[in-house]
DOSEBA-608426 format. One line per field, with one value per residue (C-alpha): x, y, z; residue in one letter. Coordinates in steps of 0.05 Angstrom, whole numbers, plus 5000, padded with zeros to 4 digits. Each point is the difference from the previous one (the first is absolute). Layout:
# DOSEBA-608426
xx: X	...
yy: Y	...
zz: Z	...
residu: a	...
***
This chain:
# DOSEBA-608426
xx: 0799	5075	5032	5075	5044	5074	5051	5075	5017	5048	5067	5060	5070	5025	5025	4954	4940	4927	4942	4930	4939	4930	4947	4935	4931	4969	5021	4978	5066	5034	4962	5029	5065	5039	5039	5043	5001	5033	4988	5047	4976	4981	5007	4953	4990	5054	5000	5050	4986	4948	4984	4946	4940	5035	5067	5035	5015	5034	5018	5041	5012	5069	5017	4992	5017	5052	4989	4927	4963	4925	4971	4933	4975	4933	4989	5008	4966	5061	5049	5068	5050	5072	5042	5076	5056	4953	5016	4968	4963	4959	4969	4925	4933	4994	4932	4977	4947	4960	4959	4993	5050	5005	5063	5036	5054	4975	4934	5022	5048	4943	4965	4933	5006	4990	4934	5022	5051	5029	5011	5075	5061	5055	5071	5056	5072	5052	5065
yy: 1529	4991	4973	5005	4962	5015	4950	4991	5053	4987	5017	5008	5026	5062	4983	4941	4985	4986	4986	5022	4969	5028	4947	5027	4971	4991	5014	5072	5015	4995	5062	5045	5036	4976	5040	4986	5049	5000	5035	5008	5018	5073	5012	5005	4944	5004	4978	4945	4969	4996	4954	5014	4955	4974	4993	5044	5058	5002	5057	5004	5048	5031	4968	4929	5008	4950	4958	4978	4968	4993	4943	4967	4932	5002	4925	4998	5066	5023	5057	5001	5048	4976	5039	4998	5038	5017	5050	5019	5057	4947	4979	5010	4966	4986	5003	4975	5041	4995	5049	5040	5055	5035	5014	5052	4985	5054	4964	4927	5017	5024	4951	5032	4975	4928	4967	4936	4987	4942	4997	5009	4959	5021	5007	5013	5011	4994	5039
zz: 3393	5002	5063	5010	5049	5009	5023	5003	5051	5057	5028	4955	5011	4965	4931	4995	4955	5010	4953	5016	4968	4990	4988	4969	4993	4932	4929	5007	5033	4933	4976	5053	5011	5060	5049	5060	5058	5067	5066	5058	5070	5005	4925	4942	4951	4948	4928	4983	4932	4945	4943	4948	4986	4937	5034	4949	5046	5068	5045	5064	5055	4998	5066	4973	4926	4979	5062	4995	4943	4992	4958	4990	4979	4966	5001	5075	5016	5038	5003	5031	5027	4998	5048	4999	5034	5056	5053	5067	4965	4964	5066	4996	4990	4926	4966	4933	4964	4936	4959	4937	5012	4933	4960	5042	5050	5046	5004	5005	5055	5044	5047	4983	4929	5021	5017	5033	5055	5037	5074	4995	5018	5047	4973	5049	4979	5054	4997
residu: x	x	x	x	x	x	x	x	x	x	x	x	x	x	x	x	x	x	x	x	x	x	x	x	x	x	x	x	x	x	x	x	x	x	x	x	x	x	x	x	x	x	x	x	x	x	x	x	x	x	x	x	x	x	x	x	x	x	x	x	x	x	x	x	x	x	x	x	x	x	x	x	x	x	x	x	x	x	x	x	x	x	x	x	x	x	x	x	x	x	x	x	x	x	x	x	x	x	x	x	x	x	x	x	x	x	x	x	x	x	x	x	x	x	x	x	x	x	x	x	x	x	x	x	x	x	x
***
């Protein structure tokens, strides 16, 4: 079993930065791909960023490309999402996910590709 806990959310002004963390249980976490998703009220869960199990591949949604960066630390069983140049459209609950997603972007960008999810952390960007 893999348990994920997000942290680091909060209120930030437009143009500011925020770093989210995803703490995972057990070494098994290192064998899984990791994704970050977000969900705004009344909207479907949206793909944000991906990093492969080996850390060699990353993918980003067009809306965050160039502004967000996903990383992972195998020794600490953690993943991070560094968010910069934030805007109000980034306001959402952010979720960390883990799973074996395959090697296609179309697959790893889908929530159904992930087996484990955290409870989410609220990110609010004020104008």
